[in-house]
N, C-alpha and C positions, 0 to 999 in steps of 0.2 A: 195124372199129369198132363202136362198142355206141352205142346213143339209147332210152333211159330214158323214160319216160314221168313227165312232171309231170301228179300227182294234182292234177284245179280245185279251189282253195280258194275260202273264203266273202271276202266282201267286207273287204278289210283296214279292222283296225280302227285307226278318224281321228278327235280323237287317240288315244295308242299309249296313255294313261296309262290300264287297267283300271279300273272299279268293282268297292270292295266289297262286299257281300248284306250290305245295315245289322244283320246279327246279327254278319257276319262283321267289318264294320266295329265297332260296339260291342264287341263280343269283343278287336280288334287297341288299341283304347284306351283299354279297364284293363287289358292291357299297360302300354302306353306310363309310363301316369302313375302316380306314385305315387300311396295315398290324399290324399283331400286333405281335412283337417281344415279349422275352424276357426280352432283352436286356432293355427295355423302359424305361428310370424313373417314377419312381417312385411319385408323387406328393399330398401332405397335402393342404387340407383348414381346418383349425383349427380355432374350437371356433365360427360356425358359424351357425347363423338361418337359418334351409334346405325351406322351401316353395315347393309345390307343393300342382295339384289339389289329385294327388292319400290320400298323405298321411298326407294334410293339412299342420300347422304349427310345424316344432320340431325344439329346442334352444336348444343351447349349443353344438353343431355336430363337428364332424371331416370328411370330406367327403377327400374319398383317392380314386386318378383316376392310370390307370398305358395307357400309351399309349390310347386308344380309348376306353375306358373301366372304370366303377366306379367299383371300387374292394374293398370300403369299407362306408358305415354311420355308425358309431358309435362317442353315449356320447366322448363327453367329459370326458378324464383320462382315457379315455384304451390306455392301448401301442400299440404305430404302428410304424413301419418306412417307410421313408419315403425317397429319393434324393432332394426334397427341400419343402420348407414347405412355406405355404405363412398365412398373420395370415388375421381372416376373423371376431376379436372381434367388433363390432358393426357394421355388416354387414349381406349381408343377400342373401343365392342363391337362386337361380331359374334354372329351365330348361332352357336350350335356346328355343329361342320366334321361332315361323313359325309366316310368310305372307303366308296365303294361297289361296291367288290371287294376281298373279302378271304377268305381262309378259315382260321381256328380250329382247323381241325383235322390240318391240312396236315403242322406239326410241333410232337408231340407236347415238344417241350424249350419249347416257346412257348405253346402256349395257356393252360397257366395264369399268364401276364404278358402277354399280351394284352392283358386290359381294362385295368389299371391304365396300362399303357402306353401307350393311344389316348386314353385320358380325358392322362393327362399332355401328347398334343401338341394337347389341344383338342379329341378324335376323339370327338365323344358320341352318333350310333349310324353303326352299321356292318349291311356285308350283304355276310352270306356267301355268295358264287355259287358250294359244291360240297364235300361233302362226309356223308359218310354214314350215312343216318338213323341209326346205333343211337349213333354217334360224337356226330353232332353238337347232337342233341335235351341232351340229358347238358350241351352245354357251353350251349346257351342258356336250358335252365334254370334253370341254378349265373344265369347271367346277367342273370334277368329275376327273378330271388326279390325278392323286397319288399327284404331288406337288400341286396343286393350293391350294390358303389359297379364298376356299370360301364355303356357306352354302351350306347342298346337296340340291340336285336338284329333280326338278320328274315334269315331260310335260305330255303335253297330245296333242301336235303337235297341229294342222287346228281348226279354230271350225266348225260343221260340222253345213255347211248349210242350206237351199232349192235352189231353182229353183234362187232363189233372193238372193246373197250375200250381207250383211251390210257390213261386210270390205273385200273390195275386193278394195282398190287402191287404187278404185278414191272417191280423196279430207278428205282419212282419211288411216291409214296406213293398207296393205293386209295382215290378218291375218286369215285371211275365204277362206273356197272352198265349192263350191257346189256340195250336195250331193241328186238330185235328184230322182233319184226311191229306193227304196227298194233294187235291186240287185244286183247298185253301191252300199248303204249304207252298204250290207256285204260284197262286196271286198275290201270298205275303210279300213274299221274295222280290214278287216285281214291284211290290209299292215301294219296299222300304228302299229299292235299291233307285228307284224315282225320286223319293225323298234325301236320298245324296248320303243312304250310311256308309262306310268303309267297308266296310264286313258284316255278315250274320253272326251270329249265336245261338246255336242247339244246346237245348237244355235237356232235363235227365229222363224227364217222365214222357220223351217220344217214342212213337213206334216205330219198328224199321221199317214199312210204307214211309213213311212220312220223313224222315231222316231221309230217304235213298233222292225222295218230293227236292226234299231242298238242298241237300249236294249238286242233283245236278240243274236246278235254276240256276245254285249263286256263282255253280262252274260256267250255265251259258253268260252268263251275266260277268265271269269275272272280280267276282268277291271270295273275298279269301273266306273263309271258315274256318270257327273256334268252335268250340262244344264241350261241354264236358260230355265223359261216355255214356250215351244213354240207357240204363238199368237194363232193356230191354233186347240190348245188344250186350255183345261179349266184345273188350277193346283191343285185341289184332281185328274185330270182322268192321268195325268204325270206324280207327284209329288212322286207316290210311289214306280214309274218303276226306279226311279235317284236315285245315293247317294248322293248327294250336289245340292242346287237351290242359284244361285247366284243375291245378291243388290236385293231379293226379287223379282226382277222383273216377272211382271205378275200376280202377287198372288193378288193383286187390285183390277182386277177383274172379281176372281172369289169370291170375299167377296162383290161384291156390289150386290143386291136387285135383280136388274135385268141380272144374269151374263148370263144366256143364251142367252135370250136380245143379249148382248154386243157380246159372241162368234158368234153366228147366221153374226151380222154385219160382223164380222170379217172371219169368210169364205165367206163372201159375195165381200168385198175387195180382197182378198188375191190372190184369183182368177187376177188379174191384167192382168184385157184383155190390159190398156194402155203403160205394159213396163216399166214402172217407178221401175228410180233403189231400190235397194233393201235398204240402208239409207236412202230413201226417202218415200220409205214406209212403214216401219216401225216405223220412226217419224213420221207420218199421224196419222196410229195406237195408235201409243201413246198420241198425242196429243187429240184426238177425246175422247180414254175411258179413257187416268189413272186421272184426275185431277176428272172429273162424277162419276168415282166408287167407287171413296175416298172422298166423296159424297154425295152418293148411298149405302154407308158401312152399311149392317147389318149383324149384330152377331151371328143369327143362323146360316146362311147364312159361314157367315168365321169364326162360330166353327166350323159346316162340313169341311170345306177347315181345317183346320190348322189338324182336329182327321187325314184328311189322308195321312196329311204331317208329323205323328208325328215319326217316322223313318224316313227323310231326312234330315238329315244337310241343315240348313239353315247359309249361309256364307251372312250378310246384307252390308257389308263396306258402314257401318251407313258415316264412313267418305267423303266418297263420294256418298251418299242418302242424308244425313243428314248435307252436308257440310253448307249452308247458319245457318244454325242451332250455329253453333259452327266453321266459318275462321279460318285455321290455322294460316294464316296472322301474326291475333291479340295475339297469342302467343307472348310471352317473346322469346322465343331460336326459333322461326323461321328464324327469319337473321341469321344467327350463324348453323343452320339446313341447310337454301337454301345456303350459302358460299361455300359448302363439294361440290353442283356438278358443276358439265363442265358451265364454263365462261356461254356456246352460253343460256344454260339449263336458267342458274343465269336468265338471261337478258330477254328472252323470257315470263319467269312464275315472270320478277319483272312488265313485262306492262301488265299482266293480273290479279295483283294482284294489280296494280295503277289502274282502269278501274273497280275491282267490289267494291274499296273500295270510288273512283270516283260517284258510282251507289248506293252507301248504302241497306238499305234493312235489313230485318231478316230474320226470318224462313219461308220455305216457307209453304203452305199445305204436301207435299209430303215429307220435310222433318218430319211434323211433324208427318205422316201417318210413314212413314220408320220406327219412334222409335217407334209409338203407336202399330204396328206390329210386332215387337221383343219381346216388352216387354209380349205384350198377349202369343207368342210365347213360349217363356223363360216359363214364367207360366205355362202351356203347358205341360211343359218337352220335344216340341220341340229341339236337340241339334243343337249347336251354336258355330260355327266356326268363323274365328278371319282372314278376308283380306278388300284388302285394292285399289288391283286394278290397283298399281303402277302400270306405270307415269305416270294414264291418271287422269286427270284434278288437277294438281299440286301438286300431290302426290307425293311427298319426297321416296324415295327407305330406311327402313328402318326406317325414321322418321315417318313414314303415320301411321305407328304399332300399334304405343304409340298412335295414335291420334284418332284410331278404338278400343285401349284396356279403353280411356274416354268415346267413349262413349258409349260404349258397357255398362260400367256402369252406364251411363248415362238413357241407357233406363232399368238396371231393375236388369241387374246383380251382383250378388256381386266380389269383386276384384277377390277374389281367384277364382270364376266362368270364368271373364274375363283372366283371367290367364291360366285355364281351354282350352280355348276356342283355344289358339294363341300353345299350350303344345301338350295337351293329346286330344283334341276333331281330331288335327291334328295328327297324329298318329296312332289311331285308326282308321283313315279313308280307310289306307294304311296296316289296319293290323299287323303293328308295335308297336302299344304300348308294347308289349316283350320286345322292344330295346330304345325304344324313350318316348316321354312323364313326365316323373321323372328321380327324385331323387333316385336309389335305387340301388344295386348293382348287377353287366349282363349290367346295359345298358349302352348307348355310351355315351360318355363325352363326352356334349351339357351342357354346362351351362352360366347365366350370374350372376357375383359379382355385388350386388347393395350399393349404400350405404343407402339405406334405406328403411324403409319397404312399399314392397307395398299394405301391406296387408289394412293400417289403410289411404290413399291414392296409388289410380294409376298410378298416372300420377310419382311414387318415381321408376316403371320401366326403366325411363330414367337416373337416376341417379348412372349411372354405372362406376364401379371401373374399373371390368377386366371379360371379353368376353370368353370364352374355347371354342374353335371349333374342333370336332374330337379325345379332348384329345392335345387339342396347343395353349396352351393363346396366345391374336387376343391384337395386338397392336391397 
């Protein structure tokens, strides 16, 4: 049995949202904003019901924006001046949505179409959680160009993995890199910061020593840290030192009654004397421990784990984790949504769906576990963010975020809390809630006008009448 010495880390960050240096924040705000011009026309949306996670529901409002800024939110009946008036009678205005977990460079067939797909579904901001720097930077630059019709975009660069890399390009896209030593970890984070990343992404094969170096360097550079729980660590050890954890990944292993034994076995196998490829080694560990850990769930152990993660945002990607509990292709609007993606992707995903339909079946233990753990974490006050992992596993860009909202409600969030997970929580993660995430004076003009109330039925977020991105109506 191999026992690893866990490096001593500094005090966990609380709250987990990093503060950008003022220079960084100023630069980022400039990237977010379209040029503000006094000549920009003012637009008013009248007699609308406004809904956001900060103010709840406000009926009979007039919302005025000029350029990329909301200039007034006032009750109907107050005087206003606007060059254009949009009737919001009987409609509902929510902040622009985020997909907080996307991979813009994962499938070259989709990359060019993704910005338009996102906007068409009301997604006005995205967080790219992994792509090689030489591929993702040009995509980001194109999306941030002044004349681009695209969501606001935040990116991490590559997955920072260990000696063995999961996404190494062999049988799957290459979006990860090896960071085998603490020295290389520090140098890599500094290089990524110089290249303009907005946060870093720590992956599963990272060692405790490298994890500590990544955290230390990112903290010094005021970069938020996104992560899968490294297989070499327990979630309760790693979680307090990162700002977000994706997919609830590997938390089940720290909720088992024999969690210490499971860790020791993983550390032994991670030595990998036979040189098993990273993807195969990770799959081996998941297959050996994931479902047995779920079956050996211990509430008192899991309570301690959840308490340790109290300030770490969870991005459970339930539309992925629990896809067998609610297959998207069974929805009435699936075929119409699929018809929007490029033909080659349509054909491939249609074949996958046909195979899934033929196989039949229902919810799996891990699907039910993911819903259960999300509910428990939410009840404990752990912050939840809405992300999808699009385009992985038939995830239609934009459309899949609405599936995620449905699953979050199924897991126990209220419709308003689910909206907050896709609007306010992502803004808070980047310390941008002063300018994004709700409909208030002085905030950016990212909004979605709906034909039905999402608080009555979260599926109404798909009943889109108009999308406004950076102050511009989007067809």
